[in-house]
N, C-alpha and C positions, 0 to 999 in steps of 0.2 A: 377695450381699446383705451390707449393711455391719453390723459390729459394733452402731453405734448404731440402724440401721435393726433388729437382731436382739432389744436389748433395749426398743428403744421400741416393738415388736409383743407382747414378751412383758409387757410393763404393758399393753400395752391389753386383750392376751386377759384379764388377770386385773379390769383396771377392767370389762370387758364380762360378765363372771361375777359380779362383786359387783352389778353393776347390775339382770342378772337375776335372780341369789339376793335383792335386795333386792324385786323387785318379786313375786318368790316367795314371800316372807312374806306382802306383804301379799295378794294372791291367795287364798293359801292361807288367812289367817285371816278374809279374809271370806268364804271358801266356807266354813268352820266358822261362823262367826257365822249364815250364809244356813242353812244345814243344821239347829243348832241351834234357831232361831227356828221354822223350817218343821216340826221335831219338835214344839216346844212348842205350837206354834198347833193341830198333828193332834190333842196331847194334851189340850188344853182343849175342842175340837170335842167329842169325847169324853168330857168331863168335864159336858159340858150334860146328858147321857142318866143321872147316877147323882146322889147324894145329895151328892157333892162342894161345897162351898162353890166361889164366884169371884173371885178379886179383882177389883178395879177396874182393873186393869194387864191381866189376864185379859180383863175385857170388850172392852175397846180393842182387844185381840189379835185376838178373834172378827169385830169390824169390822173392823179390815183385812182381815182373811183374806177376809169377806164382799167386800169392795170387788175383793179379786184377781179373786177368781172372777165376781164380776158381769161387770166387765171382759173377762175371758177366754170369757167366754159370750154376752155382750154381752145381759146381763140375764134370761136363758134357765134360770142354774144347772145345770141336770138334764143337757146335755148333753153333760156332761164326769164320770169318775169321781168327781172331786174335789166336784163341784156336788154330785152325786147325793150323797155320803156327807155334806157338809155339810148339805144341805136334808134327808135322813133323821133323821139327829141332833139336828136342829133342832126339826123335828117330834115327835120321840119326847118332847123336851125339855119339849114344850109352848111353845115359842117360834113366833111366828107372826112370817112373813116376806113383804116385799111389795117389787117391784123395777121401778120405770120406766124407760122408756129416752125422751128427750124428752117425756114426760107422758103415753107410750103404758105400759100396766102390761104388763110382760113375762112376771112372774110373781107369783102370790100363795097362801099355803097353803090347801091345800083346803080346802074349804067356808067359805073367808071372799071377802070383796072388798076392794078397794079402803077404801073408805069405812068398814067394818066393824074393819077392823083399824086407821086412825085412831081412830074411837071408841073401841075398846077403849084405846088408848096414853092418849085425853083422858082418861077415865075413872082412870087409874093415877095421871096426873100432875096431874089436875084443872083442865088448860086447854089449850086447842087447840098440839099441836106444832108447833114452827119448822120451819125448813127444815133447820138444823143444829145437834142438839139432843142430848146424852145424858145421861140421868137415869137414878140407881139407887137403889133404897130398900135400904138395909143386911139387913133382912132379910123384903125384898118381893118388887121384882121389878127388871128394868131396862127402858129402854129408849133404842134408839137411832134416831137416825136421821138418814142422810147425803148430802149432796150431792156428788157428783164430774163430774167433765169429763174425757172421754177422746175423743183423734181426733175431736175436733168435734162429739160427743153428750154427752149431759147424761143422768146416772142419779140415780133417788134410792132410796137403800135403807134401809129401815125393819127391824128389829127389836125387837119385844114379848115378853117374858115375864113374866108376871103370879108364877110361885108359886118360882122359882130365887132363893136366897139371895147375897147378896152378902156376902162375908169382909170383918170390920172392918181386916184386917190384912195386910201385905203380905209377910205372911212367905214364900207361896210365888215371889212375884217376887225377894226375894231369893236363895231359893235356888235359883233359875235364875240369877240374875246370877253368883252363887258359882259354881255348875256350869260355867257359862258359861268365866268367866273361866279356871276351873282348866284346864277342856277345851282353850282357848283357849293356856295356860301350857306345858302339856305337849306342843300338838300343834306351838308354837312352837319349845320345847326341842330336838322331835327334828328339826324342820327344821334347827334352828341348829347341833346336832351331825353331821348329815350332811352339811350346809354345807361347816362347818368340816375335816371329814375331806375333800372334795372340793378344799376350798381347799388344804390340805396338799399334796395329792398333786398336783394342776397346778403350783403353785408348785415342787416335788422336782423334777416333769416340766420345766417351765420352765428350772428354773435349772441343771437337768444337763445339757440341751440348749444354753441359753449358754455356760455351764460348759466343755464339753466343744469345743466351738466356739473357744474362745478358746485353751484351755489345748494342745491338740494340736498347731496351729504352733509356740505357745510352745516343746512339748517337742520339736519338731522344731530351734529355735533354739538351744534348748540342748545337741541331741546336736552340731549341728553346729560349735557351739564348741568342745564338749569335742574334736571331731576335728580342727579347725586348732590346736588346743593341744599335741593331740599330733604335728602336723605332717602331720595327712592331709589335701589339696585336694583328692584326685581322687573327688570325691561333686558331685552335685547336688540341691539342695532344690525339691520339686514341693510347690505348696502347691494348687493349681488352684481359686482362692476368689478374689473379688475384693472384698477389705475394705481395713480399714489394717493390718493386720498383713499382707496380701500386700505392701505397698508396702513393708514394714518389711523383709520377705522377700527381694524384689527387692532393695532395697537390699544387705542382706547377700551375696548373690546376687553382685552386680554385684563388692563387694568379694573374696569370696573368688576369683572368676574374674581380678580383677588379681592376689592374690597368689599365685596359680597362675600368671600370667602372669608376674610376678615373679620368682619362682622359676625360672620356664624360663629365663628371661632371663640370670636369675644363674649356671644352670648354663652356659649357653652362653658366657656371660660368664668365667666358670672356665674352662671347657673351652678357649674361646680363647686366654686367659691361659696356661695348661700349653701350649698349641699355639705360644705366641710365644715362649715360653722355651725351649721345644723346638728354634724354630726359628732362635732368635739364637744359640743355644749351639753348635747344629750349622754355620750359616754362616760362623759366627766360627771355630770349631775348624778348619776345612778351608781357608781361608785362613793360617791362624795357622799349619798343620802343616806349608801350602806355605813359607811363609815362613822357617818355620824349616827344612825341609830343605835352602831353597838355602844360606841363610845357614850350615850346617852344613857345605855342599861346601863354599862358598868358607870357611871355617877349617880344614880337613881339607885343604887346597890340590885339592881334586878339581878346579875348576878351575883348569887349571895356565896357562891362555894368557891372553890377552887379549879375544881373543874369547870364550872360554866364559864371563870373569867378568865380562864387559859383557851377556851375555845373561842370565846369574843376576841383576845387578843388574835389568836391563829386568822381569825376571818378577817379582821381588819389588817392584819399584816399581808394575807394572799388577796386583797381589795387592793391595796396597797402598792401591792407588787404588778398587778393588772395595768392599776394607772401608771405606773412609769412603764411598763413595757407600751402602753399606748403613746405614751409622749415620748418613749423612743422611737415608734413608728413614725410619728409626726415630723421630729427633727429630723429623721432618714429621709422621710420623703419630700419635706422641704427642701434639702440639699439636694437631691436629685431632682428637682423640677428647675430650680435655680443653676444645676449643673455646677454646683462648688464640691461637690463630694469626687476627691479624688481615687484613680482606680489604680492598682498595680497590675499589667498585663504581665502573662506568661504564655510560651508555647508549651503545653501541658497536650499527654495523652488521655484524649475526653474518656475513654472506654476505663482506664485508669483511674480516671478522678471519679468519674461516675459508683463505680465500683466500691471505691473510699467511702463516699459522701452516704451513698446508697447504705452502708453498713452501718453509718454512723446513726443516719435518720432511724434505721430500721430497728435497734434499739429500743430509741425513744418512743415509737410509734407502737411497739408490743405491750408497753405500759398502757397507753389509752387504746387497747383491743382494737388495732389495725395490723394487720400483716404485710409486709411490702416484699412483692416477689421484680427480683430486677433481671432483664436477660440482653445480652449484648449482642446485635446483628450483624455487626461491621466488619465482623473478620478480620481485625487487624488493627496496628495502632494508628488512631487518625490524631493530628495533631490542632488542636483549635487554642487561639488568643484569646486567654481568659485570665480575669480576675477570681483567685479560687476562694476569696472568702466571700465576695460580692454572689459571684456565681452561686455557692452554697446555700447562700440567703435565699436566693429563689427557689430554690429544691427545699428547701426549707418549709417557707412560705405555702408552697402548693401542698407541701406533706400536712401541717397544720390545717390549710381549708379541708381534705380529705375526713382529718378526724373530727371538724365542725361540722359536717354535712354528712356522715355517717346515719344510713339508713337502717341497719342489721347493727345485732349487739357486736358481731364481730367485721369491719369493716377490711376491705382490700384495696392496695394502692401495685398496681402493675407498672411497672418503669422498663422503658424500651430503649437501645439507641442503635442507631441505623444509621449508616454513611450511604447518603445519594449522591449519587456518583454528577447526573445529569445537572443537578441544582446546585452542586459545590457545596454541599452545606451535610453538616451531621444535624438527624431528627431526632429529639431526645421527644418519646411521648410518655406521659405518665396518668392513667385511666384509674378512676376509682368507681366503687359500685356504691355511691349513695344516691340522695335524692334528683341531683341533678339540676336544671336550670331549664327552663322555659327556651325552646328552639328562637322565638324570637328578640330574647332577651338576653343570649348568651354572649354578645357582643360587649355588652355591661358590664360584665363584672371584671372588666379591668381598670373602671373607672374606682376613683378615691370616694371613699364612703360607700360604696356600691353593698347591698345585700339584698338576698334575695328576700328576705324578711323583713318587706319595706317598714312596717311599724316598728320594726329594731325594739321589739318584745324582748326577742333573747338575749341576754349581754352576753353570755357563752358564747354565741356566733362570732363576738370580735368586731374588731374598729371598722373593719370595711377598705382596710389598707393595703393587706399584705399583697393581694394579687397588681395593685397598681405600681407597689414596690417592684416587685417582680418584672412587672411591664418595663417600667425606667431601666431598670438593671440590664436586662436582654439586650433592648434596642442600643443601650452605652457600649453593650458588645456588637453592635453592628446586625443582630442576630432580629428575630420576628418570634412573636407570640402568640397564638390563636387557643380558641379553645371549641371542643364541637358536644353538644350535650342535648338534653332535652328530659324533661320531667319523668324521673322514676327511671333513667335509664344511665344515670352516674355522670359524671365529667372528664373530660380529657383534654388536657392542656398539652398543646403542641408548641415544640421549642424547636424554630431551626438557627444552627450557629452556621455561620459562614467556614470553611478552610480553605487553605493557599497548598494546592499539589505543590509546589516549590518547598514547603515548609513541612512536608512532609518526613524529611531525610533531616528535617535541623534537629541540635542537639536538645533533651529535653529541660526543662526549666532554666532556659535564655529568658531572663525577666527584663521588661522595662516599665515605667511609669510613667503614667498620663496624669495629668489633671484636668 
């Protein structure tokens, strides 16, 4: 549930409670009025048996009570306890009662008939009573005649009392109203006090729930920020909800992961830099030491013959040439690493290009006792966008690696080119039968200055930049390079170069230059 939904539902709960509370006050007030009116009515019925005076308002109350009882008993009155009490009190006070239902008499005071009761009423008021009539004399009698209709039935209700006194004032009515208002006020105040306490409690509960749901993730975010500030990136943020804050925490977690990856990359870069400096120092010191030794031999006269001097000079030249190649590799690697090396890409048939390159490399490898075998498995021309000079350098570096790590007097290098339809790429596999690399370390051979000889005791094995340069060039072509090997099983370098199906029909040699 989102924060917006939580706030909405908490407000809805309060709104519903206030509505229920409002209607509760109305119902409670209505019940208070009803109970007070009922109590007052019952009290007035009892008054008819005593000597107390009745006010005109109380006479009307008796009439209303009479009507309700008549409707409840269908005019028979005495079939309920309230009806019996009403009739009993009325007769004790000398009140005559008549009830008719649809013109049929259903109840009349004992010893009287319908006509005699109306005759008594006519004597009191001096005229024949009409359908709906209430007449009372302040110090003598009252007469009430009411016609009501309920459920398609017509009732006539008559009450005649020739002797009860009617009060001149409305003091009792005022007292009743005053008491009723006071009772209602007290009850409503109590109800409102309870409601106010309930509103405060519910509001505190809702505010606590919503606040905790917001503050908990914010505290997590605060703690995570403090950890990052202190340099601790080795943690995770686990929120477990799906709301707006979850999106913020997810973004923060992504940032933390990126920072952690950046730091790991930085540490790796620093490690590679240290290894690079150490490798450069070692690989430059070794030939320099050799050159210094031979020069010292020349200066000290150790090379006392022309043959020895020629040998010393050739060795010095060869060593200096190796140093020149090392510096060239370093320069090339640094330019690749800084994306400063320009590429001139062309759409070339990879099978034709590989055939030409392998023919050139084959000649140089045979001088170093390595046999190269090339096989084309593409089944036709496949055009790939490459820089022919740079990519030839990749193949040459891999071939040189084969020469350095061959285990037999005569080494072998098997090269194949195959078109992979599903991957939309051309796969170049270059497999040798050399000493191989430990399977656990095979992914490290593309790192700068990595050599399977960690002590770097064999300078013949090169600087360790050849495969690192190859990787940089392949990735600049949008390709991938990987290695497969194990100790004693040789090394296989696999290069995947993407091709576009639409380019297969383009003209060969259409060149473009990128930097």
